[in-house]
C-alpha positions in Angstrom: 10.8 -21.7 -24.9 9.9 -23.3 -28.4 7.4 -25.9 -29.6 9.8 -28.4 -29.7 10.9 -27.9 -26.2 10.0 -30.8 -24.3 11.5 -30.1 -21.0 11.4 -27.5 -18.8 14.6 -25.6 -17.8 15.1 -23.8 -14.7 16.1 -20.8 -17.5 12.5 -22.1 -19.4 10.9 -21.6 -15.5 13.1 -18.0 -14.6 12.0 -16.8 -18.0 8.2 -17.2 -17.6 8.2 -16.0 -13.9 10.0 -12.9 -15.0 7.3 -12.1 -17.8 5.0 -12.7 -15.2 6.6 -10.6 -12.3 7.3 -7.6 -15.0 3.1 -7.7 -16.4 2.2 -7.6 -12.8 4.5 -5.0 -11.6 2.8 -2.8 -14.4 -0.5 -4.0 -13.6 0.2 -3.0 -10.1 2.0 0.4 -10.8 -0.8 1.2 -12.7 -3.5 0.6 -10.0 -1.4 2.3 -7.1 -1.3 5.3 -9.2 -4.4 4.9 -9.3 -5.0 5.2 -5.9 -2.6 7.8 -5.2 -0.3 5.5 -3.6 3.6 4.3 -3.5 4.6 1.1 -4.0 5.4 0.3 -0.9 2.1 1.5 0.4 -0.1 -0.6 -2.3 2.1 -4.0 -0.7 1.2 -2.7 2.6 -2.7 -2.5 1.1 -2.3 -6.1 -0.7 -1.0 -7.6 2.8 -3.9 -6.6 4.7 -6.4 -7.3 2.2 -5.0 -11.0 2.3 -5.0 -11.4 5.9 -7.8 -9.2 7.0 -5.9 -7.1 9.6 -2.5 -6.9 10.9 -0.4 -5.2 14.0 1.9 -2.7 12.7 4.5 -5.0 13.7 3.5 -7.6 11.7 3.3 -5.0 8.8 7.4 -3.5 9.8 7.8 -7.4 9.1 6.4 -8.1 5.9 7.5 -5.0 4.2 11.4 -5.0 6.1 10.3 -1.5 7.5 11.4 0.0 10.6 8.8 0.8 13.2 8.9 4.4 12.5 8.7 4.0 8.9 6.0 1.4 9.5 3.9 4.4 11.5 4.4 7.2 8.9 3.0 4.8 6.5 0.0 3.7 8.4 -0.3 7.5 8.9 -0.5 8.3 5.8 -2.8 5.3 4.7 -5.1 6.3 6.8 -5.4 9.8 6.3 -5.7 8.4 2.1 -8.7 6.4 3.8 -7.3 2.8 3.2 -7.1 1.7 6.3 -8.5 2.2 9.9 -6.7 1.3 13.6 -8.8 0.2 15.8 -7.3 -1.4 19.2 -5.7 -4.5 19.8 -8.2 -6.5 21.6 -5.3 -8.7 23.8 -2.4 -5.9 23.5 -3.2 -3.1 25.2 -0.4 -1.4 23.6 -0.6 -1.8 19.9 -3.7 -1.5 17.2 -4.7 -3.9 14.2 -4.8 -2.2 10.8 -7.4 -2.9 7.9 -8.4 -2.1 5.1 -11.5 0.6 4.7 -14.4 -1.1 2.8 -13.8 1.5 0.0 -10.2 0.1 -0.2 -11.0 -3.2 0.0 -13.5 -3.1 -2.8 -11.2 -1.0 -5.3 -8.7 -4.1 -4.4 -10.5 -6.6 -5.7 -11.9 -4.8 -8.6 -8.1 -4.2 -9.6 -7.3 -8.2 -8.9 -10.1 -9.7 -10.5 -9.4 -9.6 -14.1 -6.0 -11.5 -12.9 -7.6 -13.7 -10.2 -10.5 -14.8 -13.7 -7.4 -15.5 -15.8 -5.6 -17.7 -13.4 -8.7 -19.2 -12.6 -9.3 -20.1 -16.5 -5.7 -21.3 -16.6 -6.1 -23.7 -13.2 -10.1 -24.8 -14.6 -8.3 -25.7 -17.5 -5.6 -28.3 -16.2 -6.4 -32.3 -15.9 -6.1 -33.5 -12.2 -2.4 -34.8 -13.0 -1.3 -31.1 -14.3 -2.9 -29.6 -11.3 -1.4 -31.7 -9.1 2.4 -31.0 -10.8 1.8 -27.3 -11.0 0.7 -27.1 -7.3 4.2 -28.9 -6.4 6.5 -27.1 -8.3 4.8 -23.8 -7.4 4.8 -25.3 -3.5 8.7 -25.8 -3.8 9.6 -22.3 -5.7 7.7 -20.9 -3.0 9.5 -22.8 -0.1 12.8 -21.9 -2.0 12.1 -18.1 -2.3 11.0 -18.1 1.3 14.2 -19.8 2.6 16.7 -17.2 0.3 14.7 -13.9 1.8 15.2 -16.0 5.5 18.7 -16.5 4.8 19.0 -13.0 4.1 17.1 -11.4 6.9 19.3 -13.8 9.4 22.7 -12.2 7.4 21.3 -8.9 8.0 20.6 -9.3 11.7 23.2 -7.0 13.7 25.6 -8.8 15.5 27.2 -7.2 18.5 30.1 -8.9 19.3 30.3 -7.1 22.8 27.3 -8.8 23.6 29.3 -12.1 23.5 31.8 -10.8 25.8 31.8 -12.1 29.5 30.9 -8.7 31.6 33.8 -8.1 33.7 33.3 -8.2 37.3 34.2 -5.4 39.7 35.4 -7.9 42.3 37.8 -10.2 39.5 
């Protein structure tokens, strides 16, 4: 966008989001390397930092992994000292996964510079600007979430055999 652009277009928003995504991906890749973690492992750690604790099934859903893949992921993170597991308080068949204190501190330190930059930008906005930015970001998040939900619905297996009536021995 140039200085004389007085209207923010969809292409302009896409380009700005692309710039942010690239910068954030580079930041997170460097941090993942410092932890000795893969991208998927780092995404799991970020979800745990945001949510506090999660059942393995929730981790699987957030990362779009199989239960076996999630189990292996959690075991790797546990061996590396990034997470702990404890019994689920209401489901004896499940556990809860949470970050270790050290990994939580490292994530906080890594996320702190981008967050401080975000806080500075937000603090400089006027009330009406904050409301406008909040509205557009909420709408963009909703559109993106709905696209992902639609993709997941389309990807669900559809077994046509289950829709046919079961033949009866007496019919």
